[in-house]
C-alpha positions in Angstrom: -19.8 -16.1 -16.9 -20.1 -12.3 -18.0 -18.8 -12.8 -21.6 -21.6 -15.5 -21.8 -24.1 -13.1 -20.5 -22.7 -10.3 -23.0 -23.0 -12.7 -26.0 -26.3 -13.5 -24.6 -27.5 -10.1 -24.8 -26.0 -9.3 -28.1 -28.1 -12.3 -29.8 -31.1 -10.9 -28.6 -30.1 -6.8 -29.2 -30.0 -7.9 -33.2 -30.2 -4.5 -34.8 -28.0 -3.8 -37.8 -24.9 -1.5 -37.4 -26.2 0.7 -40.1 -29.6 1.6 -38.3 -27.4 2.5 -35.6 -25.2 4.7 -37.5 -28.1 6.4 -39.3 -30.0 7.5 -36.3 -26.8 9.1 -34.4 -27.0 12.9 -33.5 -23.2 12.8 -35.2 -22.6 13.3 -39.2 -20.6 10.0 -40.6 -18.3 10.0 -43.6 -16.5 6.6 -44.8 -13.6 7.3 -47.8 -12.0 4.5 -49.1 -7.5 4.8 -50.1 -9.2 6.5 -53.5 -10.6 9.4 -51.9 -14.3 7.9 -52.8 -17.1 8.3 -50.4 -18.5 4.9 -49.6 -21.1 5.8 -46.5 -22.7 9.4 -45.6 -25.2 9.1 -43.1 -28.4 11.0 -42.2 -27.2 13.5 -39.8 -24.4 14.0 -42.7 -27.0 15.1 -44.7 -28.7 17.6 -42.5 -25.2 19.0 -41.5 -23.9 19.6 -45.1 -27.2 19.5 -47.4 -26.0 16.9 -49.5 -28.4 13.9 -50.2 -26.5 10.6 -49.8 -27.1 9.8 -53.6 -25.1 12.8 -54.9 -22.0 12.1 -53.1 -21.8 8.1 -52.9 -19.3 6.9 -54.6 -17.9 10.2 -56.0 -14.6 12.0 -55.1 -14.6 13.3 -52.1 -12.7 16.4 -53.7 -15.1 17.4 -55.6 -18.0 18.2 -52.4 -14.7 19.1 -49.4 -11.4 20.3 -51.1 -9.6 20.9 -48.3 -11.1 17.9 -46.1 -9.7 16.7 -43.1 -9.6 13.6 -44.2 -7.2 13.6 -47.0 -4.5 14.7 -44.7 -5.3 11.5 -42.7 -5.2 9.9 -46.1 -1.7 11.0 -46.8 -0.6 10.5 -43.2 -2.5 7.8 -41.9 -2.7 9.8 -38.7 -5.6 10.7 -37.0 -7.0 14.4 -36.7 -9.3 15.0 -34.0 -11.4 18.0 -32.3 -11.2 20.6 -35.3 -13.7 23.1 -35.5 -15.2 23.7 -38.7 -17.8 25.9 -40.4 -19.9 24.1 -43.0 -22.3 26.7 -43.5 -23.4 30.4 -42.3 -24.7 29.7 -38.6 -23.4 26.2 -37.9 -20.6 24.9 -36.2 -19.2 21.5 -36.2 -16.2 19.7 -34.7 -14.9 16.9 -36.5 -12.4 13.7 -36.2 -10.8 11.4 -38.8 -9.6 8.5 -37.8 -7.9 6.1 -40.3 -9.0 2.7 -41.0 -6.4 -0.1 -40.8 -6.2 -3.9 -41.0 -3.1 -5.7 -40.8 -0.9 -2.4 -41.0 -2.9 -1.6 -44.4 -4.8 2.0 -44.8 -7.9 1.0 -46.2 -9.9 4.4 -45.7 -10.7 7.2 -43.3 -13.7 7.6 -41.3 -14.6 11.2 -40.4 -17.2 11.8 -37.6 -18.8 15.4 -37.7 -20.4 16.8 -34.3 -22.6 19.7 -34.8 -22.1 21.8 -31.7 -23.9 24.8 -32.8 -26.6 25.1 -30.0 -23.9 24.5 -27.3 -21.6 27.2 -28.5 -25.3 29.5 -28.9 -25.5 28.6 -25.3 -22.1 29.4 -24.5 -22.4 32.7 -26.2 -25.6 33.6 -24.5 -23.9 32.9 -21.3 -21.0 34.9 -21.9 -23.4 37.9 -22.9 -25.3 37.4 -19.7 -21.9 37.5 -17.7 -20.7 40.9 -19.6 -24.0 42.3 -18.9 -23.6 41.3 -15.0 -20.4 42.7 -14.9 -21.5 46.2 -17.0 -24.6 46.6 -14.6 -22.1 45.8 -11.4 -19.3 48.0 -13.1 -22.5 50.9 -13.8 -24.0 50.4 -10.3 -20.7 51.3 -8.3 -19.9 54.1 -10.8 -23.3 55.6 -10.1 -22.4 55.1 -6.0 -19.4 57.2 -6.7 -21.3 60.3 -7.9 -24.1 60.1 -5.6 -21.6 59.2 -2.1 -22.2 63.1 -1.8 -23.8 66.3 -3.3 -20.8 68.1 -4.5 -19.7 69.5 -7.8 -18.8 66.6 -9.0 -22.3 65.2 -9.1 -23.1 68.1 -11.9 -22.7 66.5 -15.5 -21.4 68.8 -18.1 -19.2 69.1 -20.8 -19.3 72.8 -22.0 -17.3 75.7 -21.2 -20.3 77.9 -19.8 -20.9 75.3 -17.7 -17.0 74.9 -16.3 -16.6 78.4 -15.6 -19.9 78.5 -14.0 -19.2 75.7 -11.5 -15.5 76.8 -11.0 -16.9 80.2 -10.0 -19.7 78.3 -7.6 -16.6 76.7 -6.0 -14.9 79.9 -4.9 -18.5 80.9 -3.4 -18.7 78.0 -1.6 -15.9 78.7 0.4 -17.4 81.8 2.0 -20.5 82.7 3.8 -21.8 85.2 1.0 -25.2 84.9 0.3 -25.9 83.4 -3.1 -28.7 83.5 -5.5 -29.1 80.8 -8.4 -31.2 82.0 -11.7 -32.4 79.5 -14.0 -35.4 77.9 -16.0 -37.4 75.3 -14.4 -35.4 71.6 -14.8 -32.0 73.1 -15.0 -30.5 71.8 -11.5 -30.4 75.2 -9.4 -31.3 72.7 -6.4 -28.2 70.7 -7.5 -26.0 73.8 -7.2 -27.1 74.9 -4.0 -26.7 71.3 -2.6 -23.1 71.3 -3.9 -22.4 74.8 -2.6 -23.0 73.8 0.8 -21.3 70.4 0.6 -18.2 72.6 -0.1 -18.6 75.3 2.5 -17.6 74.7 5.9 -21.4 74.2 7.1 -21.5 71.1 5.3 -21.7 69.1 8.6 -24.9 70.9 9.5 -28.1 70.8 8.2 -29.2 72.1 4.2 -33.0 73.1 5.3 -35.1 73.3 1.9 -37.8 76.0 2.0 -40.2 75.7 -1.4 -41.8 79.2 -1.3 -44.4 78.3 -4.0 -45.9 75.2 -2.0 -46.8 76.8 1.1 -49.4 78.6 1.7 -48.9 82.3 2.1 -51.0 82.0 5.7 -48.4 79.3 6.8 -45.3 81.0 5.4 -44.2 82.7 8.5 -44.5 79.4 10.8 -43.0 77.8 8.4 -39.9 79.8 8.2 -39.9 81.4 12.2 -41.6 78.8 14.1 -44.2 79.8 16.7 -44.9 79.7 20.2 -47.4 77.4 22.3 -51.1 78.7 21.7 -49.7 81.4 19.2 -52.8 80.6 17.4 -56.1 77.8 17.1 -54.7 74.5 15.9 -50.9 75.2 17.2 -49.0 72.5 19.0 -49.1 72.8 22.9 -45.3 72.9 22.7 -44.9 75.3 19.8 -43.1 74.6 17.1 -39.2 75.2 15.6 -39.2 76.7 12.2 -37.5 76.1 9.1 -34.5 78.7 10.5 -34.1 77.5 13.9 -33.7 73.9 12.1 -31.0 75.1 10.2 -28.6 76.3 12.9 -25.3 76.5 12.0 -26.1 75.2 8.1 -27.8 76.4 5.1 -31.3 77.6 4.5 -32.6 77.2 0.5 -35.4 79.2 -0.1 -35.9 77.5 -3.4 -38.5 79.7 -5.6 -37.7 82.8 -3.6 -39.6 85.1 -6.2 -43.1 83.7 -5.2 -42.7 85.2 -1.7 -45.1 87.8 -0.5 -44.1 91.1 -0.3 -44.7 91.4 3.4 -42.7 88.3 4.3 -40.0 89.5 1.9 -39.5 92.2 4.5 -39.4 89.9 7.9 -36.9 87.8 5.7 -34.5 90.9 5.2 -34.8 91.6 8.8 -33.4 88.2 9.6 -30.5 88.6 6.8 -29.5 91.9 8.5 -29.6 90.9 12.3 -29.4 87.4 12.3 -32.5 87.3 14.4 -36.1 86.8 14.3 -38.9 86.3 16.6 -41.6 83.0 16.4 -45.3 83.6 15.6 -46.6 84.8 19.1 -43.0 85.1 20.8 -41.4 87.8 22.5 -38.0 87.1 22.4 -35.8 87.6 19.3 -34.3 84.5 18.1 -30.5 84.2 17.3 -29.6 82.3 13.9 -26.4 81.3 12.4 -27.2 80.6 8.8 -26.6 80.9 5.5 -29.4 81.8 2.7 -29.1 80.2 -0.7 -31.9 81.1 -3.0 -33.4 80.3 -6.3 -35.7 81.6 -8.9 -36.8 81.0 -12.4 -38.1 84.3 -12.6 -36.4 87.8 -13.3 -36.3 89.0 -10.1 -34.6 92.1 -11.6 -37.6 92.9 -13.7 -40.1 92.3 -10.2 -38.0 94.4 -8.9 -38.8 97.2 -11.7 -42.5 96.0 -11.3 -42.8 96.7 -7.4 -43.4 92.5 -6.8 -40.0 92.2 -5.4 -38.6 94.2 -2.8 -35.2 95.8 -4.0 -33.3 96.1 -0.8 -34.1 92.4 -0.2 -32.9 91.6 -3.8 -29.3 93.1 -3.5 -29.1 90.9 -0.1 -29.6 87.5 -1.9 -27.9 88.7 -5.1 -24.2 89.1 -3.3 -23.2 86.5 -5.6 -25.3 85.6 -8.4 -25.0 82.0 -10.6 -27.2 81.9 -13.8 -27.9 78.5 -15.2 -28.0 78.3 -18.9 -31.0 76.5 -20.4 -29.9 73.4 -22.0 -31.0 74.5 -25.6 -27.8 76.5 -25.0 -25.5 74.4 -24.0 -26.1 71.7 -26.9 -22.7 69.9 -26.4 -24.2 68.5 -22.5 -27.0 66.8 -23.7 -24.5 64.0 -24.9 -23.0 63.4 -21.7 -25.9 63.7 -19.8 -28.2 61.0 -21.9 -25.4 59.0 -21.5 -25.2 59.2 -17.6 -29.1 58.8 -17.1 -29.0 55.8 -19.3 -26.5 54.0 -17.2 -28.5 55.2 -14.1 -31.5 54.0 -15.0 -30.2 50.7 -16.8 -28.9 50.1 -13.0 -32.2 50.9 -11.1 -34.2 48.9 -13.9 -31.7 46.0 -14.4 -31.3 46.5 -18.3 -28.3 47.0 -20.7 -28.9 49.0 -23.4 -26.6 48.1 -26.4 -28.4 50.1 -28.9 -30.4 53.6 -29.7 -31.8 53.6 -33.0 -30.3 56.6 -35.0 -33.4 58.6 -35.5 -34.1 58.5 -31.9 -30.4 59.7 -31.1 -30.8 62.5 -33.9 -34.3 63.4 -32.2 -32.6 63.5 -28.7 -29.8 65.7 -29.7 -31.9 68.1 -32.2 -34.8 68.6 -29.7 -34.8 72.0 -27.6 -35.7 70.6 -24.3 -38.0 73.3 -22.6 -37.9 71.2 -19.7 -34.2 71.5 -19.8 -32.1 68.3 -17.6 -35.6 67.7 -15.7 -37.1 66.9 -19.0 -34.3 65.1 -20.5 -34.1 62.7 -17.4 -37.4 61.6 -17.3 -37.3 61.0 -21.2 -34.3 58.6 -21.2 -36.0 57.0 -17.9 -39.2 56.5 -19.8 -36.7 55.2 -22.9 -35.2 52.3 -20.8 -38.3 51.4 -19.3 -39.8 50.7 -22.7 -36.6 49.4 -24.5 -37.1 46.0 -25.5 -34.1 43.3 -25.8 -31.8 46.1 -25.0 -32.6 48.4 -28.2 -34.3 52.0 -27.9 -36.5 53.3 -30.8 -37.7 56.3 -32.3 -40.9 55.0 -31.3 -40.2 54.9 -27.6 -40.2 59.0 -27.4 -42.6 60.7 -26.0 -45.6 62.1 -28.2 -44.4 65.7 -27.5 -41.0 64.8 -28.9 -42.5 63.4 -32.0 -45.0 66.1 -32.6 -42.1 69.0 -32.7 -40.1 67.2 -35.7 -43.9 66.9 -37.6 -44.6 69.9 -36.8 -44.5 71.1 -40.9 -45.5 75.0 -40.6 -42.6 75.2 -38.3 -40.7 78.5 -39.5 -37.7 79.0 -36.9 -34.7 76.6 -37.2 -36.2 75.2 -40.4 -33.0 74.4 -41.7 -31.7 72.8 -38.5 -34.9 70.5 -38.3 -36.7 67.8 -40.8 -39.8 66.3 -40.6 -39.6 62.8 -38.8 -39.4 60.7 -41.6 -36.5 62.9 -42.7 -34.8 62.8 -40.2 -35.3 59.0 -39.6 -33.6 58.6 -43.2 -31.1 60.7 -42.6 -30.0 59.4 -39.5 -30.1 55.8 -41.6 -28.3 56.9 -44.5 -25.6 58.4 -42.2 -25.3 55.2 -39.9 -25.3 52.8 -42.9 -22.3 55.0 -44.6 -20.6 55.0 -41.3 -21.0 51.1 -41.0 -19.9 50.4 -44.3 -16.7 52.4 -44.2 -15.7 50.8 -41.0 -16.0 47.3 -42.7 -14.5 48.3 -46.0 -17.7 47.7 -48.2 -18.1 44.2 -46.2 -22.4 43.9 -45.9 -22.3 41.0 -43.4 -20.1 42.7 -41.0 -22.1 46.1 -41.6 -25.3 44.9 -41.0 -23.7 42.9 -37.8 -22.9 46.1 -36.5 -25.8 48.0 -37.2 -28.0 45.0 -35.9 -30.3 44.4 -38.7 -30.8 41.5 -41.5 -28.5 41.4 -44.2 -31.4 41.7 -46.4 -32.5 45.0 -44.6 -29.2 46.6 -45.6 -29.7 46.0 -49.3 -33.2 47.1 -49.2 -31.9 50.6 -47.1 -28.9 50.6 -49.6 -31.1 50.7 -52.9 -34.0 52.5 -51.3 -32.1 55.6 -49.3 -29.2 55.4 -52.5 -26.4 54.9 -50.7 -23.1 54.4 -52.6 -20.7 52.5 -51.3 -17.5 54.4 -49.8 -14.6 53.9 -51.8 -12.3 55.2 -48.5 
């Protein structure tokens, strides 16, 4: 009954076999025992770019000298699921099956399945997995660095910073007052926190006082607190000051150079007697604190000008740490860029695969007047603006681009070039290096550089690049 129904269905489904073969997604090639191609379907034409009238009746060796069908024709045994790349960008899986009748080999049929899209999807999936793994790895590394504010948090490579950190680590073990000097953005606060974390006071409070942001009229009450009703607008219960809140710990006086002279004398008494009076108070308040101060000003010069008390200066400057500006330690720039690229890649859920050579050149040669703080902000901007994992020179802020565009620059004129020269030189170096690494294989060099091969040929010509021989 079932067989009868099947025969009936087949009878009503009267479609020629050739029509079916012409409309399937696999390429079909049939050769006879003389190696002549006797069938070549539409998908085979598409896969290999060879029309029927070009190949039918011809020896397959003329088109495919190493065709699998030739091996099957010799052995009479099938060969299945062999990967083949007929053209650049195409991936095909081939199965060649012998055609036999009564044990006699009549020919071979080859079935070629295009898996290019499947392979691309597989590649993209693996790429996505790799990116996730990379982000997870970097996130864990960043977490490790941020578990504590310690000296390991300070990113550097230069000998100058190494020596400075060794000194700071020794100082941390004592209770001596420390004066940290350096331009804005050099990381004075990071050193202050690291010293606190390296001291015996690390489990006690670390209280920051920004002397430049507190109005002079409020500075005394902020530092020392006040008694109930000490002045109009005061809280009824009074308020403890920063020094009381830091009991047993560290007070970090940031921008100490901005402190008014009158307040300086009161701070000196605290350092000498370890006690102070609240605003409106009559009883001294004893404190056990360590003072770390920081400034971007030349306090010694301010002492000469009468703008800073000499006795307070020497009290604060028991140990002095002078953080050099970033322009004086250029070897730290690459490691700082790498660190912040990873940090902001994680925060913005992005993976940066490539930085344009011109952008690298400018980042490494820019003098960074805002020091680490400026570099940090620029790298965050670059990560945010990056597209498809690439950072380009055009993503840099205008201030940096203008620096290199300034044709009237006199100082450092031999070191810095116009923007277009920087771009050309950086591209030339990158292309020459890629060609050398790939043994002058331009296809591989273009892939390494992430540019089309046609662009590579154009650059080689316009930049007059000689292919390296080594």
